[in-house]
Structure formats: structure tokens, C-alpha cells
C-alpha positions, 0 to 999 in steps of 0.5 A: 309377636314372633319377634318378641318370642324369639327375643325371649327365647334367645335371652333364655338360652343365653342366661346362666344355668341356675336362671334357666333351671329356676325359670323352667321350675317356675314354668312347670309349677305354673302349669301344675298350679293351672291344672290344680286351679282348674280342677278345683274350680270345676269341682267347686262349681259343680258342687255348688250347682249340685247343692242348688239343684238339691235346694230347688228339688226340696222347694219344688216338693212344696210348690207341687203340692201348692200347684195341685191344690190351687192350680198355681204357685202363689209366692216365691220360695226364695227372694230372686227366684221365679216360679210358674205353672204351665198347662201343656195338654194342648199344642203349646204351653199356656201359663197359668195366672197368677204367676211370678215370672220375669218380664220375658218368660220365654225361657221358662215357656220353652223349658215347659214345652220341652218338659211336655215331651219328657218323662224326666225332670229337666235342668238347664242354665240360661240368661233371663232378660239380660240379667245374670244366668239362672238355673231352670228346673222343670218337673211334672205336677200332674199329667198335662201340668208342668212346674218350672222354677228359676234360681239365680246363679249370681251367688255361685258366680260371685263365690267362684270369682272369689275362689279364682281370685284367691287361687291366683293370689295364692298361686302367684305368691307360691310361684314367686317364692318358689322361683326366688328360693328355688333360684337361691337353692339352685345357686348353692347347689351349682356352686361346684360347677361354678368352681369348675368353671373358674378352675378351667379358666385358671387352667386356660390361663396356665395357672396350675397352682394348688389354690387355682387348680383344685376344687374346694371341699365343701360341707354337706349342705353345700356340696351339691349332692353325692353326684356333684361330689363324685364329679368334683372328686373326679375333676380333682383327680383329673387335674392331679393327673394333668398336673403330674403329666405336665410336670413330667413333661416339663422335666422331660423337656428340660432334661432333653434340652440339657441332654441335647446340649451336652451331647452336642458339646461332647460330640463337638470335641471328638469331631474337631479332633478328627478334623484336626488330625485329618488335616495333620495326616494330610499335611504329614502325607505331603511333607512328613511321611514319618508322622503319618502313622502317629496322626492316623493312630490318633485319628482312629482313637478319636473315632473310636472314642466318638463311637463309644460315646454314640453307643452309650447315647443310643443305649440310654435312648433305648432304655429311656424309651422303654422299648418292647424289645428291651436292650437286655438279653437275660439268662440265668447267670452266676453273679459270683463268676461274673464278678471274678471275671470283672476282677481278672480283667481289672487286674490285667488292665491295672497291674499296679492296683491292689484288688480284694474280692470277697465272694461266697463259695456257693453260686449266686444265680439270678436272671440277668444280662451278663454282658450289661452287668459286666459293663456296669462292674467294669465301669465302677472298677475303672472309676475307682482306679481313675479317681483315686491316687495310685496305690489305693486299694479297691475292694469288690464284695458279693453278698446275697440276702433273702430277696436280693443280691448285692455287689459293692465296689469300695475304695479308700480314695478322697471321696465324693463331696456331698453336693456331688453325690446326688448328681454323680448318676446324671448324664455328662456330670463330672465331679472333677470339672478340671479333669481332661476328657482323655482321663475323665471320660464323657460323664455317661458311665455312671448314667449308663450303669444306673439305667442298666441296673434299673432295667434289671429291676435293681438299684445302684447307690453311692455312699462316700466320705473321705477315705471310704467310697462305696458303690452298691449294686442291688439285683433282685434274686430269681428262684430258689437256687438263688435263695440257697446260694444267699443262705450259704453266703450270708447265713453262716452255712457256707464260707466266703472266699477272698482273692487278692 
């Protein structure tokens, strides 16, 4: 028995949640039906027995008069009833004859003897002569005389048996219907949980497509209620977050692999050059002393070039990491003055290039890192000089609006192909693949420029077509002074100066 119970309990625990809930609901319903059935059966039996007692009381009123007149009861009031009169004045109860009693009247005699010592009527249920139970009632006819009546309880028992049978059938059918329909309703209500399970299996199999990794929206009758709807919404939101996080992680890993590969490729060239020039320097030191300085200068140049490349990589890494201490030292700076400094440096390094500068007469003040913004301007101006034919004019313009300041670096060169404009800010990307590294650089300049401007909260864009290429740097203004300067620059309230 214990083993069977354990097996049933194991099967219950291993079943699905809907089945377990349905069985639990059936067990609770069975308990409720048992309580209700027991209470109803008990109440009905007490009610029928009380009605029978009332019937016996009415009959004994007539029988008492008959016994007082004739000394005994001459006939039964109802078929199957027994009636006897006892004289209890002595030490024992003596049955008066004639009497209608069963073959063994011991139960009636015992009740008559008990009545001799009682002041109230006595009611008792006994079995007489091996037959069904009887309800016995004794009452006093006169002092020393007791009337005892016995009514069969067979009709009450048969009525109760039929009532119990009806209850068992009705409750059984109700329980079966409750389990069947309850199971069906629970399955419909738990469908969102099944969807979650299938979705979780899809995620476990690395299937994060839109159809496999989202819970379907259902109508009001199949959504499982507000709680399940909230759970489904939260689950979908979690999946969206996981999907976005995985996409960001995959993109970051892809970019990291490409970055490491490009960095390794870019660092290999100066390292090989350093090794080659070191060998040449060693050879010249032993055989051609006059060539030593030339090889030493080239060795230093390659080392310096590798140092600049490493500095750019370190700066990009710090900007990507979003460090608490950002690699920016911001201070209130006049952007107009910073642009003029960059223009002067460009003219000094490229004396054969024409540079036109358009700047407002009033200062454009905002918080920025002057060294880093100057690095961006120098890079844009150098690119304009390197990637355009000699004699091409370069234009530098500063303007300010209500909320941002703009610096435009434009040239009239051949332009950037449309397919390359979206990638010019990628790391190690070069528009001219045939350009040598001595002139074309490492491909990090524009990537560094974009990262620095983004770190300032600004943007940098390019718009290029044959004969017109414009790089636009936008920086957010900070404070009322910047706005005043902007109004003087673009609002018509001030004049702009043009340097050539």
C-alpha cells in the first residue's frame, strides 16, 4: 500500500502543471462534496426521525386513552408498529395482556423498566428480533403504568440509502465534469506559460528570430488573465533586452576582432621598418659611417609614427570604455580663437595652400577641451590638404545657432565616393586604397575625430560631391554668453570676418 501511494505521488509530481491543478481542484471538490453530502444526509435523517417521533406522539395520545380505559392497547396504530402496556409498580415491568409485541419483547421491557425511574418520555433506537432498527418511545399512562411503542426505521433507512445514492451519482458526475472542463480551461489559461516554455527552448537552441523568441499576443479569452498578460509583456521585454544586448555584444566582438586585426596589421609595418632600419644602421656603423645619420633619422621617424599610432589607439580605447575620468579637460573656450589658431598652424605647415576663414566678430564661448578640439580641426585641415590636388582652396567657417556652434571644413577637391562616405569614420578605413602609409596615414584620424566630438556631446558629418566636400562639426553651446555670440554671428547683429 505504501509503495502504491509513493508511485501515485511520484506520478502526480511528474505530471504537467495543468493536470496537477485539475487533480488538485478535483480533490478539493471531492472534499467539499463529501462535507456537503455528510451534512445533508445527517440533517435529512434527523429530520425524518423527528417527523417519526412527532407521528408516534400523536399516536400515543390515542393509545394512552385506550390503555386508561381498557388497561391495554388492543390494536396497532400503523402496520408494522408494536404497542405494549407495562405495569411497573412492582420491582419489575410486567406486560399486560393482550399485547402486540414481537417474539422477543426484551427491548420493550427494558425501556419500560427505565421509564419507571424517569419523569420524562424516553426515545431509543434498537434492533428487535434480528430485524431492522426500530424507534422505541415510552410514556406514562398513569402512575405505575407505562406505554411503549415501537416504529420501524426501515422506510427512513431506505430513504437515506436512495438519498446517498443520488448524492454519489450527482456528485460523481459533477466532479467528472469539473475535472474535464476545469482541465480544458486550465490548459487554455496556461497556454501563455507553454508559449514561454517553447520560447525558452528556442532561446536555448540559439534561435532568437522574431517568431521563435516572442510570445504571441492573444485575445481577451485566451490571455490567461491580467497577471499572465503582465508576465508575457515582461517576458517579451526581457527578450527584447537580451536580443539587443546580444546584438550589441556580437557587433562589439566583430568590431573588436576587426580592430585587433587592423591594429596588428598597422603595427606590423612600422615594426618591420624599425627592424630593417636598425639592421641598416648596424651595417652602416660597421661599413658606411656616413649613412648612419640617415638610417638613424628614419629609425626615429618610424618610432615616432608608431608612437602616434599607439597614442591614437589608446585614446580610442579610453573613449570607447567610457571611463569615469574621461580623457577630456574641459574649460570655457572661445571657439573662434581656437579656429584661428588652427588656421595659422595650417598656413605655416602648408605655405602653398590657400585657406579662407570665415568667423564671427564676437566670441563663441562654450565648454570644451581646447587641445582635443584643436586636434580634430588639425586633422580635418590636413586631410583637406593631403587628399586634394595642389592649389585647391580650403575653406574654414565658424557659425553659431541658438543651441549649437558649427565648424565647417570645405574643399573643392575630387570628393569622396558615395559608397565610402558612410565608412570614412571607421577605424583603419582609407578611401584611397593605393595611397602609401607615408602620405595616407593609418586611417585612425577621422575615427579619433568622431570619438572626440561624440565625447563632447556633438556630431561630425560629411557631405561630398565632385568639387565640394564639407566636414561639419557641431558642438552644443553652454551658457548665455554663447547664445549672445551666436546671435551676433548669424542673427545679423554682428559682422563676420574673413581671413585669407
